[in-house]
C-alpha positions as CSV (number, residue, x, y, z in Angstrom):
1,M,6.6,-0.6,-25.2
2,D,4.3,-3.3,-24.0
3,I,2.8,-1.8,-20.8
4,Q,1.7,-5.1,-19.4
5,R,5.2,-6.5,-19.8
6,R,6.8,-3.3,-18.5
7,N,4.8,-3.4,-15.3
8,N,4.4,-7.2,-15.1
9,A,0.6,-6.7,-15.1
10,T,-1.5,-9.8,-14.5
11,V,-5.3,-10.2,-14.7
12,T,-7.1,-12.9,-12.7
13,G,-10.5,-13.6,-11.2
14,N,-14.0,-13.2,-12.7
15,P,-13.8,-11.7,-16.2
16,H,-17.4,-10.5,-16.0
17,G,-17.1,-8.9,-12.5
18,P,-16.2,-5.3,-11.6
19,T,-12.4,-4.6,-11.8
20,V,-10.2,-4.2,-8.7
21,V,-6.6,-3.0,-9.2
22,L,-4.2,-3.9,-6.3
23,A,-1.2,-1.6,-6.0
24,H,1.8,-2.4,-3.7
25,G,3.8,0.1,-1.6
26,F,7.5,1.0,-1.4
27,G,9.9,-1.9,-1.5
28,C,7.2,-4.4,-2.3
29,D,5.6,-6.1,-5.3
30,Q,2.3,-7.6,-6.3
31,N,3.0,-10.8,-4.4
32,M,2.2,-8.9,-1.2
33,W,-1.4,-9.1,-2.1
34,R,-1.5,-12.9,-2.3
35,L,-3.7,-13.2,0.8
36,T,-6.2,-10.7,-0.5
37,V,-6.6,-12.1,-4.1
38,P,-8.4,-15.2,-3.0
39,A,-11.1,-13.1,-1.3
40,L,-11.8,-11.2,-4.6
41,V,-11.4,-13.6,-7.5
42,K,-14.9,-15.2,-7.3
43,D,-16.7,-11.9,-7.8
44,Y,-14.2,-9.5,-9.2
45,R,-11.7,-9.2,-12.1
46,V,-8.4,-8.5,-10.3
47,V,-5.5,-6.6,-11.8
48,L,-2.0,-6.8,-10.2
49,F,1.1,-5.0,-11.4
50,D,4.6,-3.9,-10.3
51,Y,5.7,-0.3,-10.5
52,V,8.8,0.1,-12.7
53,G,11.7,-0.5,-10.5
54,S,9.9,-3.1,-8.3
55,G,9.2,-6.8,-8.5
56,R,9.4,-8.3,-12.0
57,S,8.9,-5.0,-13.9
58,D,11.1,-4.1,-16.8
59,L,14.0,-2.4,-14.9
60,S,15.3,-0.9,-18.2
61,A,12.2,1.3,-18.3
62,F,13.3,3.1,-15.0
63,S,13.9,6.8,-15.2
64,E,15.1,8.7,-12.1
65,T,13.6,11.9,-13.5
66,R,10.1,10.3,-14.0
67,Y,10.1,8.5,-10.7
68,A,11.4,11.4,-8.6
69,S,7.7,12.4,-8.1
70,L,4.6,10.5,-7.2
71,A,3.2,11.6,-10.6
72,G,5.6,9.3,-12.3
73,Y,4.2,6.3,-10.4
74,A,0.7,7.5,-11.0
75,Q,1.4,7.5,-14.7
76,D,2.3,3.8,-14.3
77,V,-1.2,3.2,-13.0
78,V,-2.8,5.3,-15.8
79,D,-0.7,3.4,-18.4
80,V,-1.7,0.0,-17.0
81,C,-5.4,1.0,-16.8
82,G,-5.2,2.3,-20.4
83,A,-3.5,-0.8,-21.7
84,L,-6.3,-3.0,-20.2
85,D,-8.9,-0.4,-21.2
86,L,-10.2,-0.3,-17.6
87,R,-13.3,1.9,-16.8
88,G,-14.4,2.8,-13.4
89,A,-12.1,0.4,-11.6
90,V,-11.7,0.3,-7.9
91,F,-8.1,1.1,-7.0
92,V,-6.7,-0.4,-3.8
93,G,-3.4,1.2,-2.8
94,H,-1.2,0.2,0.1
95,S,0.8,2.9,1.9
96,V,2.3,5.4,-0.6
97,S,0.1,3.8,-3.3
98,A,-3.0,5.2,-1.7
99,M,-1.7,8.7,-2.6
100,I,-0.5,7.5,-6.0
101,G,-4.1,6.3,-6.6
102,V,-5.4,9.7,-5.7
103,L,-3.2,11.3,-8.4
104,A,-4.1,8.6,-10.9
105,A,-7.8,9.2,-10.4
106,Q,-7.3,12.9,-11.0
107,T,-5.2,12.2,-14.2
108,A,-7.6,9.7,-15.7
109,P,-11.0,10.0,-13.9
110,E,-12.7,7.7,-16.4
111,R,-10.3,4.8,-15.4
112,I,-10.8,4.9,-11.6
113,G,-14.2,5.0,-10.0
114,A,-13.4,4.3,-6.3
115,L,-10.5,4.2,-3.9
116,V,-9.4,1.9,-1.1
117,M,-6.5,3.4,0.9
118,V,-4.7,0.9,3.1
119,A,-2.5,2.5,5.7
120,P,-2.3,5.8,3.8
121,S,-0.2,8.8,4.6
122,P,-0.3,12.1,2.6
123,R,2.8,13.4,4.4
124,Y,5.2,11.5,6.7
125,I,6.8,14.7,8.2
126,D,5.1,16.5,11.0
127,D,3.9,20.0,10.2
128,E,2.1,22.8,12.1
129,G,-1.3,21.3,13.1
130,Y,-0.4,18.0,11.5
131,R,1.1,14.8,12.9
132,G,2.7,12.7,10.2
133,G,4.7,10.6,12.7
134,F,8.3,11.8,11.9
135,S,10.3,15.0,12.2
136,A,12.2,16.3,9.2
137,E,15.4,15.2,10.9
138,D,14.0,11.7,11.4
139,I,13.2,11.4,7.7
140,E,16.6,12.8,6.6
141,E,18.3,10.3,8.9
142,L,16.2,7.5,7.6
143,L,17.1,8.4,4.0
144,D,20.8,8.8,4.7
145,S,20.8,5.4,6.3
146,L,19.0,3.8,3.4
147,E,21.3,5.5,0.9
148,S,24.5,4.5,2.6
149,N,23.6,0.9,3.4
150,Y,20.4,-0.2,1.8
151,L,20.6,-3.9,2.8
152,G,21.4,-3.0,6.4
153,W,18.6,-0.5,6.5
154,S,16.2,-3.0,5.1
155,A,17.1,-5.6,7.7
156,A,16.6,-3.0,10.5
157,M,13.5,-1.2,9.2
158,A,11.4,-3.9,7.7
159,P,10.5,-5.5,11.1
160,V,9.7,-2.0,12.4
161,I,7.4,-1.3,9.5
162,M,5.7,-4.7,9.7
163,G,5.3,-4.6,13.4
164,N,4.1,-7.9,14.9
165,A,7.4,-8.8,16.6
166,D,5.8,-12.0,17.8
167,R,5.5,-13.1,14.2
168,P,9.1,-12.6,12.9
169,E,8.4,-14.4,9.7
170,L,6.3,-11.4,8.5
171,G,9.3,-9.0,9.1
172,E,11.6,-11.4,7.4
173,E,9.3,-11.5,4.3
174,L,9.3,-7.7,4.1
175,T,13.1,-7.7,4.5
176,N,13.5,-10.1,1.7
177,S,11.2,-8.0,-0.5
178,F,13.2,-4.9,0.3
179,C,16.4,-6.6,-0.4
180,A,15.2,-7.9,-3.8
181,T,14.6,-4.4,-5.0
182,D,17.5,-2.7,-6.9
183,P,19.1,-0.3,-4.3
184,A,19.5,2.6,-6.7
185,M,15.8,2.4,-7.7
186,A,14.7,1.9,-4.1
187,R,16.6,5.1,-3.1
188,V,14.6,7.1,-5.6
189,F,11.3,5.6,-4.6
190,A,12.1,6.1,-0.9
191,R,13.0,9.7,-1.3
192,T,9.9,10.3,-3.4
193,T,7.7,8.6,-0.8
194,F,9.0,10.0,2.4
195,L,9.4,13.6,1.2
196,S,6.0,13.7,-0.5
197,D,3.1,16.0,0.6
198,S,-0.2,15.1,-0.9
199,R,-2.5,16.7,1.6
200,D,-4.0,19.2,-0.8
201,D,-4.7,16.4,-3.3
202,L,-7.0,14.7,-0.8
203,K,-9.5,17.6,-1.0
204,K,-9.9,16.9,-4.8
205,V,-11.1,13.3,-4.3
206,S,-14.7,12.9,-5.5
207,V,-15.1,9.2,-5.8
208,P,-16.3,6.7,-3.1
209,T,-13.3,6.1,-0.8
210,L,-12.5,3.7,2.0
211,V,-9.7,4.5,4.4
212,L,-8.2,1.6,6.4
213,D,-5.8,2.3,9.2
214,C,-4.5,0.2,12.1
215,T,-4.6,0.6,15.8
216,Q,-0.8,0.6,15.9
217,D,1.3,1.7,13.0
218,A,4.8,3.0,13.3
219,I,4.7,4.6,9.8
220,A,1.2,6.1,9.7
221,P,-0.2,6.6,13.2
222,P,-4.0,6.8,13.8
223,E,-4.0,10.6,13.5
224,V,-3.0,10.2,9.9
225,G,-5.9,8.0,9.0
226,A,-8.3,10.4,10.8
227,F,-6.8,13.3,8.8
228,V,-7.2,11.5,5.5
229,H,-10.8,10.6,6.3
230,Q,-11.7,14.2,7.3
231,A,-10.0,15.6,4.2
232,I,-12.0,13.4,1.8
233,E,-15.6,14.3,1.9
234,G,-17.9,11.4,2.2
235,S,-15.1,8.8,2.8
236,T,-15.5,5.9,5.2
237,L,-12.9,5.2,7.9
238,I,-12.4,1.7,9.3
239,T,-9.7,1.2,12.0
240,L,-8.6,-2.4,11.8
241,D,-7.8,-4.3,14.9
242,A,-4.3,-4.8,13.6
243,T,-0.7,-3.7,14.3
244,G,1.9,-2.7,11.8
245,H,1.9,-0.9,8.4
246,C,0.9,-4.0,6.3
247,P,-2.5,-5.2,7.5
248,H,-3.1,-7.1,4.3
249,M,-0.3,-9.4,5.4
250,S,-0.6,-9.3,9.1
251,A,-4.4,-9.3,9.5
252,P,-5.7,-10.4,6.1
253,E,-9.1,-11.6,7.3
254,A,-10.0,-8.2,8.8
255,T,-8.5,-6.3,5.8
256,N,-10.3,-8.5,3.3
257,E,-13.6,-8.2,5.1
258,A,-13.4,-4.4,5.1
259,I,-12.5,-4.3,1.4
260,T,-15.2,-6.7,0.3
261,G,-17.8,-5.0,2.4
262,F,-16.9,-1.7,0.7
263,L,-16.9,-3.3,-2.7
264,A,-20.4,-4.9,-2.1
265,G,-21.7,-1.4,-1.3
266,L,-20.6,-0.1,-4.7
267,R,-22.5,-2.7,-6.7
């Protein structure tokens, strides 16, 4: 199968610059990076794609078995990088994609040379000595609600995830993105995301890593960003003066400045 078509992979920017791969989170697609791409295209080759089941990917390639684990999504990343013959690319992952990038870098270390983790969370459920932001009961209730009425769940949850209640158009855009995702495929991705535990994988990260979190985030509270930073030796933590779980949409200038500053330090 044509991997670029399967994952709707697109390449833009400077063909002679270092490569940056932008990876979207749950319920989203590559369009969510449209405010970041302009900050990169002059100096970097920018790769965008949709996970199978999201955006304009080939939905016929979806497999519930494959995508019932984050490893299945990480294989999408590896496949796209392989199809484009990427070497030492910088992988920028939003939300669950931050952890997918960690797995992809372990699977194909020659493909990914650095990580940028935007609002990451290795585990959403609280554990002894760890605050993920949700109880097990919270997550089960969230998943039950999503599975019983996906469109209703999307309309209720997207504004909470986005934050920025004073800018309702942001929540509306995320709602529309959620609602454009096939509900059956979204249920699989949601369960895979919210029940994942990637904490042990963080200790294996050996590439330069930037962790970006927000001052207020209902999905990944500041304690989570601090945990990720502490778990990845040598990583850099920047707490953006931003609210919500999607700073690349709600605070693009600050997010882009942090990313481009990190990228400049790698050159």
